[in-house]
N, C-alpha and C positions, 0 to 999 in steps of 0.2 A: 500927684498928677504926672500924666503922660507928657513928653516934649512935645512941641507944637508941631514938629515936622514928622512926628510919629502918627501915620495913618493906615488903617488895616486896607485890604482888598474889598472891593465891592462884591455884589453877587454875581457880576458876569466874570470874576477873577482879575479884574484889572486894578493895578494899584492906583491909589487915590492921591499918591505924591507924584509919582513920575508919570502918570496916565498911560502907562505901558502894561502889557499883559506878560508878567513872568513866567519862566517856564516851568517844567515840572519840579526841577531840584532847586528852584530859586524861592519857595515859599517855605514860611515856617508856620505851623499850627500852634495855638496856644493851647496847653493842656487843659485850662481852666474854661473859657468862653469858646474854644474850637474855632476861632477865627483866623482865616489865612493873612499872613503879612508877608510883604516883600523885603527880603533878607538884605538885599543891597540898600534899601531906604531906611533902614533902621538907625537909629541914633548909637545903640548900644546893643550890637548882635551878640549872640552867645559865642564863647571862644573856644570850646571844646564840642564833640560830639555827644558826651554824655549830658553836658549842659543843655544841648539843643533839643535832646528828648524830654527832660523835664523843665521846658523853656515856658515863662509866662510872659504874657504881652506887657507892654507898658500900662495899659489900662488895670491890670489885675494886679500886678507887683507893687504899684506904689513906691517905686525904687528912687524915681527921679524927683520926686517931692522931698527926699529926705527924713529923717527919724521923726520929726515933729509931725510933718505932714502924715507920715504913716501912723504914727498914734492917734493923731485927729481920725483917720479914716477907719481905725479899728472899731472906734466907739460910734462911728457914723452908719447911714444907713447902707452906704456901699459896703462895707466890710459883711453885712450880714447877706447881701445879694451873694457876694463873692463866696462867704461860707456855705450858703445853700448849694450854689453850683458846684463847689468841691464835694459837697456830700452827695449830690446827685452823680458825679462823675466816678466817686469811690463805690457806688452801689453796683455791686455785681450782679444782683437780679434782674437789672433793667438791660434791655437791649439798646443798640445805638439810636434806633428810632424812638423808642421810648423816652432816653435821655435827651435827644433834641427835641421832643415835645415838651418835657419837664422844663428844659431851660427856656424854651420859647415862652411857655406860661408865665415863668418867673420873672422873666424881664418885660413882660408885658403887664404886670400887676397882677398876675394870677395867684401869686405866692400870699398876698395880702387877702384874698378875698375868703369870706366866711366859710365853715364847714358845711353848714347846710346850703349854701350857694354853690358851693364846689360839688357835693354831692347831687344837687339838682341838675347841674350841668353834665356831670359825668352820666347821668341816666340818659339824659335827652341826646348826648354824644353816642350813648351806646346804642340807642335804638335807631340812630341815624347811620352808624356803623354797621349795625345790621343789616340795613338796607344796602349798604355800599357792598357788604359780602355777598348777598344772594342776589341783587337785582340789577349789577351793573352791567351797561351796554358792553358787548364784545367787542365793538369798534373803537369807541373812545374810552372805554373803561370807567366812565362816570354813571351817575345816576341817569336813568333815561330821562331824556327831555321829550314831551310828547310820545309817551311809550307805546310802541306797536307790539302785539304778540302774535307769532306765528301761530299756525295750528299744531306745530310739534311741540308748543310750550317754552318757545325762548322769547326773550324781551329785548327790543333795540330802540334807540331812538328813531324817530321818525325820519330825520335827515339823514341820519346813518344807514337807515333801510333803503331810502330813496336812492342814495348813492350807489349801494349795493346793487340795486335792481336796475340802476341806469348803467351799470358795466356789464349787463347782459346775464347776471347770475340769476338763476331760477331755484337755487337750494338754499336752504338756511345754512348761515354761516357757522353754526356751532355742530349740527348733527347731519347736514347734507342732505335732509330730507327735502322732497319738492315742494315748492311754495305754489299753492292755487294761482292759476292767471288772474282770475277775478282780484284775490287779494293783492296781487303783485302790482296790479293796475289801480286799485283804489283802497291802500291800507286803511284801518281802522284804529283811532286812538282808543287805547284801554282807559275808560275813565275811572275805574276803581284804583287803579295804579297811581293816576294822576293826583286824586284826592289823597291817597295813602302817602306819597312822597313829599306832598305839599303839607301835610299835618306833621310830619316827621321833621322838615325844616324849619315849621313854625314853631315847634315845640323847642327845638335848638335855639332860635333866635329869642324866644320867650324866657329860656331857661338862662340864657347868658345876660340877661338884663334889657333887652330891646324892648321897645314900645309895644305893648299887646295891641292886637287887631280891634278896631272898633266896629261893633254892631250897631246899626239905627233900628230903632224900633219904636212903635207908640206905646207909650205908659199907659197903665189902665186908667189913671186919672184924666188922662186927656182924650179918652174915647168918648163916643157921645153915649147917651142914656139908652137909646135905642138902636139896634142894629141899622146899618143902612138899607133904607126901604124905598129909595128913590125909583124912579122909572127905569133908569139905567140899571140899578141894582137887580131889578126883578127880569132883566134879561137872561137868557141861558148863558151860562159860564161868567157873569159879571156878580153874582150874589156874593157878598163878603159876610158869612154867619160870623166870622171872629171878630168883628169890628166893634160890637156893643161892650159897653163897660160890664165888668164882673163886680157886682154888689157885695159878695161875700169874700172871705179871706182864705177859703180852703183851695188847696191844689186840685188839678185835675183827677189825681189817683186818691183822693181823701175817701175813707170807708167810713159807714154810719151816718147817723143824722147829722144835719147841719145845725149847730146849737147858736143859741145868742151871742156867745163869744166870737162867733165868726161872722156875726151880722152888724158891723161897724155903725150903719146908718139908722136900722129900725131897732136895734138891740132885741131882738124877738126870735131870730133864726128862721128857717123854712119849715113852716107848720104844715100839718096834714091836712089836707083839704085846699091848699093854695093852687089857683088857677092861673094860667098865662093864655094869651093869644095864640101862640106856636111854640114850636120847638127852640126857636132862637132865645126867646125871653126865658123858657125853661133853663137855657144854657146860661144865661146872665147871674140866675141865682143858684146855680151849682147842682140842682137836683139830677140833672142828667145832661152831662157835657156834650157828647156828639150831637149835632144837629140833624143827623141822616140816619146814622148806623143805631140799631136797636140795643146793642151791648156796649157798655164802657167798661173795658178792662185789658189787662196784659196776660199773656198766656203762661207768665212765669210769675206772676204776681197776683192775681186773683181779679175779679170784676166788682165793680163798684155800683154800677146801677143799670137798669135795663127799662125799655120803653115798651108797652104794649100797644101797639097800633095795628094789629090785625094783618100783619104781612104773611102769616103762614096760616093755611086751613086747618092744621093739626092742633092749633092752640085751644085750650079749654079754660076757660075763666069761671071761678066759682067765688069769687070775692077774697075771703080769708085764704083760699088756697088756689092755686091755677097750675096748669101743665103749660110750660114754655118750650117752644121750638128752637133750636140753634140756628145759626147762620149758615149760610153757604148752601149748596146744591143746586144752584141756578147759574145758567150762562147769562151774565150780564156785559158782556162785551159788544162793541160796534152798536148797533141800534136796539139791543135788547135789554135798555136800562130798566124797564118795568115788566121784565119776564116773571110771570107767575108760575112758570112749569118748571119743575125739577127736572134735570137731566143727569145728575150723578149723585152718589151717597154722600153725606155729610160726615164729618170725621171730627174727632176731638182734637182740633188744633186752632190756633189763634185765639178769636173770642169763645169759641166753645170751650177751649181748653181753660181758659179764665174762669168760666163759671164753673167747671169741675173743682178747680183749685178753690173757689170759695165754698164749694160743697165739702171738700175734705176738712178745710179749716173751719168752717162754721163762721164763714164771715157775714156781717150784715149787707144786705143789698137793697138800695134805693128803687122804689118802684113807680113809675109815673104810667098814666094811661092817658091815650089819646082819643079823641072822638072819631078817628078813622077806624077803630076797633068796632065794626057795626054788629058783630055776632054774640057782644058782650052786654050784658044788662048792668054792669058796673062800670061802663066806660061813661066819660062825661058827655053831655050833649054838644058842648063847644070847646075848642082849645084842649090844653093839655093840664092834666091834673095829678099833683104829687098825692100818693097813696101811703106813703109811710114805709117802714123798714119790713124786708121778708127774708127768708133764710131758705137755702136749697138743701133740701133733707136727702133727695137722692136724684141720680141722673143716670140715663140708660141709652141704647139705641135700639130703635125697633123700625119695621118696615112701615112707611108713611102711607098716606091715603093715595099719593100717586105713585107707589110702588118702590120707592128708593128709601135707603136707610136715612134716617133723621135722628139726630140727638135730642133727647127728652129731658127736661127739668121740672122737679116737683118744688115750688115755692110755697111756704107757709108764714103767714103773717105772724111777726113777733114784735110789735111796735108798743110804746108805752100810751100812745094817744089813741082814742077810738077811731075805727076807719070812718069814711065819710057817708058811707051808706047806712050807718048804725044810729040807733039813738042812745046808746050805752054811754055812762059817763066814764068809764076805766077803759083801759086799754086791752090787749089781748092777754090771754093766761096760755099756758102751756097745754096743748091739745093733742089729742091722738091723730096719727097720721091718717088720711083717707085710704079707702081701698081702691087700688089702681089695679083694674083687670090687665090691662095691657104689659104690665111686670112679667106674666107668665111666658110671653114670648119675646121677651126682651133679652139683648145682649149688653156685654160690657157694664154691667150693673156696678155703679159706685156710691158706697154709703159712708158716711162719717165714722170714724173710729176714735174715741176718746171725747174728752169735753171740748164743746164748740168754744169759739172765741167771743161770741155773742150769745148769752144765754140769760135764762131767768134766775134771780136772786129771791129765795124764799124768803129769806129775813128781811130784805129791803122792799120786797113786793114789786119789783121792776126789772125790766131787760136792760143788761149793761153788759159791760166788757168785762170778761172774766179772765181773759190774757191781755196783754197791752195790744193796741191796734197796730198795724205794720205802719211803719214810718214812711211819710212821701218820700219819693224819689225826684221830687221835681220842685222848681223854686216858686215862690208865691210872692205877692205885693202885700206888705202890712202897712195900714196906715199910722203913722207915728202922731202923737200929741201936737206937734208943731205942724201938721198938714202935709209933711213929706212922705215919701213913699220909700221903704227901704225893702230891699230883696233878701229874703230869707231862703236858705237852702238847708232842706232836712238831711240831704246826703252828701257825703264829700264829693266833690267833682271826680269823674273818671280819669284813670292813669291814661298815660299816652298809650300804654300797650293795649288797654281795653277799647280805647277809642278807636285805633288801628284795626283791632279784630272786628269792631263793629262795622267797619268801611269793608272788610274781606268777607262779607256775608253773600250766601248763594241768593239768586234771584227768584228761586222757587219756594225754599224752606225757609228763607230768611234767617239762616244761623250760620256760623262761621263754616266755611267751606272746607269740605273733606274730600281729598284728591282732585283739588281744583282743575277744572277744564275752562278753557277760553277759547271760544268759538270764533270763527274767521271775521265774525260781525263785532267782535270785541265785547262779548257779554260773558260773565263768568257764572260757573253753576258747579255744584257738587256732581261728581261723575254718577253716584248713583241716583241722583235727582234728575239728570238729564236723560240717562238712560231709561229711567222707569216711565219718563214722560212718552217715550216713543216705544215702551214694551207691547210685543205683540205685532207691531207693524214689520212689513217687508220693505226692502228697497225697491223691489220692482212688482208690479202688480199685474196679473192675468187680465186681459179683457176678452170677452165674447160677444157676438151679436146674437140676434134674436134667433137666427138660424140654427145655432149651436156652433157656428164656425168660429176657431180659435183666431183672434187679431194679434197684432203684433204686442209685445209686452210694453208697458210704459213705466217710466221713472215715478216712483213715489215721492211726492214733495213733502218734506218735512220741515215745518215752518220753526224757526228758533222761538223759544217761549217769551222772548221780549221784543222781539221784531219779526217783521214777515220775511226775512231773508231764508233761502233754503240752506240747511246745514245737513243734508244727507250725506253728501260726500264726505264731510267731517266725522259723521257718526259711523262711518264704515270702519275707522281705525282712530278713535279719539286718543291723543296723547296728554297725559298729565302734566300741567305746568308745573314742573319741580323747583323751579326757582321760587315760584309764589308760594308753594306748599312747605319748602323749606323756611321761608320768612313766617308763614303762619305758625308753624311749630315752635320756632324760636320765640315769636311772641307770646303764644301759650305758655311755654316753660317760664318765661321771664313774669308773666302774669300771676302763674299759680306760685311761684317763689316769691314774689312781693305778698300775696295773700297768705302763704305759710308765716312769713316773718311777722305780718300784722297779728296773725292769730296766737303766736307764741308771745308777742309782747303784751297782749291782752290777758292772755292766761297767766303769765308769770310764773310758769312751772307748776300750776296746780292742774289735778287731773279732774275736777269737777267740770261736768258739762249740763247745759242747760236741758229743758224739756224739748227744745226744738230740734235738736239734734236727733233725737229719737224720731220725732217726726218727718225729718228730712230724710233719715235713714230707712223710714218705712217707704217714703216717695221713693227712694232709690231702688228699692227692692221690688216695688210695683213697676218701675220702669224698666228695669232688667226682665220682669217677666214679660212686660209687653215687647221688648225687643225680641225676646225669645220667642213668643208667638208670631211675631211678624216675620223672622227669620225661618220658622217652620212653614208659615203661610206662602212664603215667597218660592217655596221649592216646586209649587206647581203651576207658577206664572210662566209664560213663554219666555224665550230667552229674548234678551234686547237686539236691537238691529245689528250690533258689532258682531254678533257672533264669535266673540272671543272671550274667554274666560277672563276674569279680572286677575287671576294668578298669573296667566300666561302674557299678560300685557308687559312689554319691556319698555325699558328707554332705548330710544332709538340709538344714542351715541355709546350708551355704556352696556346695556342689556340686563341692568338690575331688574329683578321683579318688583312690582308695585303691591305693597300689603294693601288688602281690602279692608280688612276690619282688624281693630285690635281686641284681644280678649279681655273681657272683664276681670279687673283684679279682684280677688276673694283673699280672705283670710287664710292662713296655713291651716288653721283647725277645720274650716270648712272644705279647703282643699284634700285634707286627709280623709274627711268624711265622705266626699264625693268619691274620691279615689277606691277608698275600702268598699263603697257600696257597689261602684262600678264593677271592680273585681268580683266582688260576689255573685252578682247579676250575670256578668259574662261566665263565671264558672259554670252556674247552674244551667245557663242556656248550653254550654259545651255538654254538660252530662246528659241532659235531655235529649241533645241531638244525638249523642253517642247511643243511648238507649234506643232511640227510634231506630237507628241504623242497624243495631244489633237485631232489634225485633224484626225488621223488614228482611234481613240476611236470612234469620231463622225460619221466616215465613216462606221465603222463596226457595228454600233447600228442599231436594226430593224428599227426604225422610218426612219431613213436614208435611208435604203434600200427599204422600201415602198414608201418614197416620190421620190426616184430615179425612180421606176417603174411606179408612176403615172405620172411623168413628162415624161417617155418615152412614156406612152400610150397617 
């Protein structure tokens, strides 16, 4: 033990014995704990200079207690900590900062933390350190508090930014680009950065053992049997379609029929022909969960159910099969909520892409018909009816009745139970596909290749899953025998990197931003998405009166896709938010590395791959072809309002060019074949050009002309 009078200096450098601040040459640093001590106040100061270089403080040497105390300390906990500290100090691979961090963790009890918990904390700290490296405010050098993003793509704290503007500065502190007066007077907080920084801090708190955040929600067993249908709930904006109890145990992304095992109350499941008063009750039994949308599905996962309610006049209903029109193509903003007219083309994205995924995979799709479908002979007279399982055989795009392109899907019934409009005792059997005349003029035709996931088994004589159904990605409530409800999750929770990437999504394409742009109104978009939204528009528009006289040009107002603010000045020279782009790329690398590590652990060194890989590879090839077609098609589109090529846009402070697209990675063999074929094609083209040139020269020569005249004579 140390002597009672031996005390070190505190954090301010003041000796805890004499209460004075020693000079530069009056302190001595312990080689083990690196704590400063006042030499004049030590009971046993070092006698020689060599001893001062290897001096250990009384707390680390245990000299004053004698041999017995030292022997006792050797076998105690204190000796273990001292040995661990000495091991840290002797490690030459660590920097001084890392050594100090290790010593702090050791003295605070971090050395006795479990390996799994330590790894979890390191991962969470790594994410937060990633934010510290890329998003720090240039004034306070901390993570931005109420972050504000300038049009040049730099992030600052709101208080720091206001203080900078209050000094009369109207340029960015990093790149010296001019700050618009409107933003200087009314800066907007970047909500995406706020949520991302908050999630990173919460992940560190939860990983270090802090209390998890509580979320308050109404359990399924506490909800009413019927959705709220009071007079207040019937008013516009007051309806609560999600208030009713869910009577089945299937999640929202459940594929296929709802069986008796998923019906804890009736023990019979959802039967073909069941009817409900409206879409809210239909949702309570899981036949079709959305109470407004006609398609239930996710673009990268597939579609689970559709509702036929007469929303599009292109639909054709033939009972056992029908032609379904995709969603979109109408302007439903403002007071056009019930607009029936098409104003733009439909595309295979969002819900339409979900239906196409189900077509490729051969997933079963639940179908409900509503009484609102007036043009169909198979629609119920009242309410909503469940009509069984269908499968999408083909999908395509064609010009609709109103002149715009629409997405079309061929649904064919494949249920083990008979249809509600037939008197048969048995269900469906595999039938030939109907003849669809509109396929002759269709584009983007997609057909299933390979065995469908839901298909007919000849031996068992029924429709069944030929491949395992896709696992649910959402938690569900399962009722236990004792009456309690337990939440089961079919898929593990997303990692902190994946959750943060989800927050850094573009407001237009809903995907992780590529070359992110932050508008002065604090909304984030991909550079390509924002420019394509204003493609073909000019910044100034010409005006003419009826007499043909040209009036003064007027500025073209370009509203932000997320708010009514004008961003035309920003679009003239948009700057990529490089700090945000660096964080996104780092998160993507970490997420990919985590996935590779998990995949390597699952395979355990084997080269065998499931059939799903081949299907995914096929989808990847189709996606690459689509990207190639889109790239070729964009060549004829007018340039964006920026009038600046993406390759010419440079960072204002450094001047580095911004890469627009990354080339798709291909195997070496494929690259060699493409290179070889490209060289052969190029060589053949050069030979043909040389031949044509020689022939042209020969024809233009005088001798050739004379010879031709002689031949004519």
